C-alpha positions in Angstrom: -0.1 -0.1 0.0 2.9 2.5 1.0 4.5 1.8 -2.5 1.3 2.6 -4.4 0.9 5.8 -2.4 4.5 6.7 -3.1 4.1 6.2 -6.8 1.0 8.2 -6.8 2.6 11.0 -5.0 5.6 10.8 -7.4 3.3 11.0 -10.4 1.3 13.9 -9.0 4.5 15.8 -8.0 5.9 15.4 -11.5 2.6 16.5 -13.3 2.3 19.5 -10.9 5.9 20.5 -11.3 5.8 20.4 -15.1 2.2 21.4 -15.5 2.6 24.6 -13.5 5.1 26.0 -16.0 7.5 27.0 -13.3 10.0 24.0 -13.7 11.3 22.0 -16.5 11.7 18.3 -16.9 15.6 18.7 -16.2 14.6 19.8 -12.6 13.0 16.4 -12.1 16.0 14.7 -13.7 18.6 16.5 -11.4 16.5 16.0 -8.4 17.1 12.3 -8.5 20.9 12.3 -7.9 20.5 15.1 -5.4 17.9 13.1 -3.3 20.3 10.1 -3.5 23.2 12.3 -2.2 21.0 13.6 0.7 19.8 10.1 1.6 23.3 8.6 1.5 24.4 11.5 3.7 21.8 10.7 6.3 22.8 6.9 6.2 26.4 7.9 6.9 26.8 6.1 10.2 25.7 2.6 8.7 28.4 2.4 6.0 30.7 5.2 6.0 33.0 4.5 3.0 30.0 3.6 0.7 28.1 6.6 1.9 30.9 9.0 1.1 31.4 7.5 -2.4 27.7 7.7 -3.1 27.3 11.3 -2.1 30.5 12.2 -4.0 29.3 10.5 -7.2 25.7 11.8 -6.9 26.9 15.4 -6.1 29.4 15.1 -9.1 26.5 14.2 -11.4 24.4 17.3 -10.2 27.4 19.6 -10.6 27.8 18.3 -14.1 24.1 19.0 -14.8 24.4 22.5 -13.3 27.6 23.4 -15.2 26.2 21.9 -18.5 23.0 24.0 -18.1 24.9 27.2 -17.2 27.3 26.8 -20.2 24.5 25.9 -22.7 25.9 22.5 -23.3 22.6 20.7 -22.6 20.7 22.6 -25.2 23.3 21.7 -27.9 22.9 18.0 -26.9 19.1 18.2 -27.1 19.0 19.8 -30.5 22.2 19.3 -32.4 22.7 21.3 -35.5 23.5 19.6 -38.8 26.2 21.1 -40.9 26.5 20.3 -44.5 
């Protein structure tokens, strides 16, 4: 039951985020590694080495997305130009 409620909540959040026009799909994509990093940071005491690695990798992914968005690299990947 909890899994079904989680899926419904996720779908409703995604529709509200994109449907309101205030966010883009990329915001939802970047939120995934950010949430993974936060959750791994909270679970630091259980498996310290693994948590540090997960946090570092997830934050590296977020940083790459942010730098790519700021430099305009993501736009060129989404719609590449064809040169003849």
